[in-house]
C-alpha positions as CSV (number, residue, x, y, z in Angstrom):
1,M,-67.3,56.2,117.3
2,S,-69.0,59.2,115.7
3,N,-71.3,58.8,112.7
4,L,-68.8,61.1,111.0
5,T,-65.9,58.8,111.3
6,N,-64.3,58.1,107.9
7,K,-66.7,60.5,106.0
8,T,-64.8,62.6,103.6
9,I,-65.8,66.3,103.9
10,V,-64.5,69.0,101.6
11,I,-64.8,72.5,102.9
12,T,-64.0,75.7,101.0
13,G,-63.2,79.0,102.8
14,A,-61.6,76.6,105.4
15,A,-58.8,78.8,106.8
16,S,-60.8,81.1,109.0
17,G,-64.3,81.9,110.3
18,L,-67.1,79.5,109.6
19,G,-65.0,77.1,107.5
20,K,-62.3,76.8,110.1
21,A,-64.9,76.1,112.9
22,W,-66.4,73.4,110.8
23,V,-63.0,71.9,109.9
24,E,-62.1,71.7,113.5
25,G,-65.5,70.3,114.6
26,F,-65.6,67.6,112.0
27,H,-61.9,66.7,112.5
28,A,-62.5,66.2,116.2
29,E,-65.3,63.7,115.4
30,G,-63.1,61.6,113.1
31,A,-64.1,62.8,109.7
32,R,-61.5,63.0,106.9
33,I,-61.2,66.7,105.9
34,V,-60.1,68.4,102.8
35,A,-59.7,72.1,103.7
36,A,-59.4,74.6,100.8
37,D,-58.7,78.3,100.9
38,V,-56.6,81.0,99.2
39,N,-55.1,81.7,102.6
40,K,-52.1,79.4,102.8
41,D,-51.0,80.6,106.2
42,G,-54.5,80.0,107.6
43,L,-54.5,76.5,106.1
44,D,-51.1,75.8,107.7
45,S,-52.5,76.7,111.1
46,L,-55.2,74.0,111.0
47,P,-54.8,70.9,113.1
48,E,-52.4,68.1,112.0
49,G,-54.0,65.4,110.0
50,I,-56.2,67.6,107.8
51,I,-55.6,67.5,104.1
52,T,-55.1,71.1,102.8
53,I,-55.0,72.6,99.4
54,E,-54.5,76.3,98.3
55,T,-57.6,77.0,96.2
56,D,-59.0,80.0,94.4
57,V,-62.6,78.8,93.9
58,S,-63.1,81.4,91.2
59,E,-60.8,79.3,89.1
60,K,-62.4,76.1,87.8
61,A,-59.1,74.3,87.5
62,D,-58.4,75.0,91.2
63,V,-61.8,73.6,92.2
64,D,-61.3,70.5,90.0
65,A,-57.9,70.0,91.7
66,M,-59.5,70.2,95.1
67,I,-62.0,67.5,94.4
68,D,-59.3,65.4,92.6
69,L,-57.2,65.6,95.7
70,A,-60.1,64.4,97.9
71,M,-60.6,61.4,95.6
72,S,-56.9,60.5,95.4
73,E,-56.4,60.7,99.2
74,T,-59.7,59.2,100.4
75,G,-61.5,57.6,97.4
76,Q,-64.8,59.4,98.0
77,V,-66.5,62.7,98.7
78,D,-69.4,62.4,101.1
79,V,-70.1,66.1,101.8
80,L,-69.0,69.3,99.9
81,F,-69.4,72.6,101.8
82,N,-69.3,75.4,99.3
83,N,-68.5,78.1,101.8
84,A,-65.7,80.4,100.5
85,G,-66.6,84.1,100.3
86,Y,-65.9,87.6,101.4
87,G,-67.7,91.0,101.5
88,L,-67.2,94.3,99.7
89,P,-69.3,97.1,101.2
90,F,-69.6,99.4,98.1
91,A,-72.5,101.2,96.6
92,L,-73.2,99.9,93.1
93,E,-71.8,103.0,91.4
94,D,-68.6,102.9,93.5
95,F,-67.4,99.3,92.8
96,P,-63.8,99.2,91.5
97,E,-63.6,97.8,88.0
98,G,-63.9,94.1,88.1
99,A,-64.6,93.8,91.8
100,F,-68.3,93.1,91.5
101,E,-67.6,90.3,89.0
102,Q,-64.9,88.8,91.2
103,L,-67.1,88.6,94.2
104,V,-69.8,86.9,92.2
105,A,-67.2,84.5,90.8
106,V,-66.1,83.5,94.3
107,H,-69.5,83.1,95.9
108,L,-71.6,81.9,92.9
109,F,-69.3,80.4,90.3
110,G,-67.0,78.8,93.0
111,A,-70.1,76.8,94.2
112,L,-71.2,76.1,90.7
113,Y,-67.7,74.6,89.8
114,G,-67.8,72.5,92.9
115,M,-71.2,71.1,92.2
116,Q,-70.4,70.4,88.5
117,K,-67.2,68.5,89.6
118,V,-68.6,66.5,92.4
119,I,-72.1,65.5,91.2
120,P,-70.8,62.8,88.8
121,I,-68.7,61.4,91.6
122,M,-71.6,61.3,94.0
123,R,-73.8,59.7,91.3
124,K,-71.3,56.8,91.1
125,Q,-71.2,56.6,94.8
126,G,-75.0,56.6,95.0
127,T,-74.9,59.1,97.8
128,G,-73.5,62.5,98.7
129,H,-74.5,65.9,100.1
130,I,-73.7,69.4,98.8
131,V,-74.2,72.3,101.2
132,N,-74.0,75.8,100.0
133,T,-73.6,78.8,102.4
134,I,-76.0,81.5,101.6
135,S,-77.3,84.5,103.5
136,R,-80.5,86.5,104.3
137,H,-78.8,89.3,102.3
138,A,-80.3,87.5,99.3
139,E,-83.7,88.8,100.4
140,A,-82.7,91.8,102.6
141,S,-81.7,94.2,99.8
142,A,-79.4,96.1,102.1
143,P,-77.4,99.1,100.8
144,N,-73.8,98.5,99.9
145,A,-74.4,94.7,99.5
146,S,-75.6,94.4,95.9
147,A,-72.8,92.0,94.7
148,Y,-73.0,89.8,97.8
149,S,-76.8,89.8,97.7
150,A,-76.9,89.0,94.0
151,A,-74.5,86.1,94.4
152,K,-76.4,84.6,97.3
153,A,-79.8,85.0,95.5
154,G,-78.3,83.3,92.5
155,L,-76.9,80.5,94.6
156,W,-80.3,79.9,96.2
157,T,-81.8,79.4,92.7
158,I,-79.0,77.2,91.5
159,S,-79.2,75.0,94.6
160,R,-82.9,74.5,94.3
161,S,-82.8,73.7,90.6
162,T,-79.9,71.3,91.1
163,A,-81.6,69.5,94.0
164,K,-84.5,68.7,91.6
165,E,-82.1,67.6,88.8
166,V,-80.3,65.1,91.1
167,A,-83.5,63.9,92.8
168,G,-83.5,60.1,93.2
169,S,-79.8,59.7,92.8
170,G,-79.0,59.7,96.5
171,I,-77.5,63.2,96.3
172,L,-78.9,66.0,98.4
173,V,-78.4,69.7,97.8
174,N,-79.2,72.1,100.6
175,M,-78.2,75.5,101.9
176,L,-77.0,76.9,105.3
177,I,-77.6,80.3,106.6
178,P,-75.1,80.9,109.5
179,G,-76.8,84.1,110.8
180,P,-74.9,87.1,112.1
181,T,-71.5,85.7,113.0
182,N,-68.2,87.3,114.0
183,T,-66.0,86.4,111.0
184,G,-63.6,88.3,108.8
185,I,-66.3,89.1,106.3
186,W,-67.1,92.3,108.3
187,G,-63.5,93.6,108.1
188,K,-63.5,94.2,111.9
189,D,-64.2,92.4,115.1
190,M,-67.9,92.0,115.7
191,S,-67.8,90.7,119.3
192,D,-71.6,91.2,119.8
193,M,-72.3,88.5,117.2
194,Q,-72.1,84.8,117.7
195,P,-68.8,83.0,117.3
196,P,-68.3,80.8,114.2
197,E,-68.4,77.7,116.4
198,A,-72.1,78.4,117.1
199,T,-72.9,77.4,113.5
200,Y,-71.3,73.9,113.8
201,P,-74.4,72.1,115.0
202,T,-76.2,73.0,111.8
203,A,-73.3,72.0,109.6
204,R,-73.0,68.8,111.5
205,M,-76.7,68.0,111.2
206,L,-76.5,68.5,107.4
207,A,-73.4,66.3,107.1
208,L,-75.3,63.5,108.8
209,F,-78.3,63.7,106.5
210,E,-79.2,60.4,104.7
211,S,-79.9,60.1,101.0
212,D,-83.7,60.1,101.6
213,D,-83.7,63.3,103.8
214,T,-84.8,66.8,102.8
215,S,-83.2,68.4,99.7
216,G,-83.4,71.9,98.1
217,E,-84.0,73.6,101.5
218,I,-82.3,76.2,103.7
219,F,-81.3,75.4,107.3
220,W,-80.6,78.0,110.0
221,D,-80.0,77.0,113.6
222,E,-80.9,73.4,112.8
223,K,-84.3,74.4,111.4
224,T,-85.6,75.1,107.9
225,Y,-85.9,78.7,106.7
226,R,-88.0,79.9,103.8
227,L,-86.2,82.6,101.9
228,Y,-88.4,85.5,100.7
229,E,-91.4,84.2,102.5
230,S,-91.3,87.0,105.1
231,L,-91.5,89.6,102.3
232,Y,-95.0,88.6,101.5
233,N,-96.5,88.0,104.9
């Protein structure tokens, strides 16, 4: 039996790309999965036996309902992957009205709502792990990525602060950088990049962390990564 058997793992952005690869990987190893996404058709295409819920993570009520479903169906939440997201390649001055705010709401506030909902549950359990998907765009300052970069930089800060706030409770808060991956975030096929399945070993490693393992850190290809450090070397 896998060490993942009977763990409850909640994954947002689960209908495609990274999230789908993680859903399929964890499901194959016996974990109980709650898969959340705005894409109902994508959720319906996931393997049988996975709990699915249509979820707009920019809406707090939707995120609350996602965690409530996990608790009602399984009685616990062992790992929450805040992974939902998308890209909008606009220069700052060209963003459609409200588009910058919506992207930040999905990437940043979606993770915030998930953490706020699940931390009291994990405190009662005495254990739990929150993993937030971030990106090197937080430090890269690439053109046409201001909203995405701002959201990921904010998520880095929130993750590190929250890790310190829950220290000693059995809860870990870490981050995952997938690296350049062929997902829908690019709006086209990027076949020269790694497939989403290549990121599963890092997600799996984090899901298996124990309550006394590292917290407040970033992991990329199963190793720690120091955001911003390269800017000053």
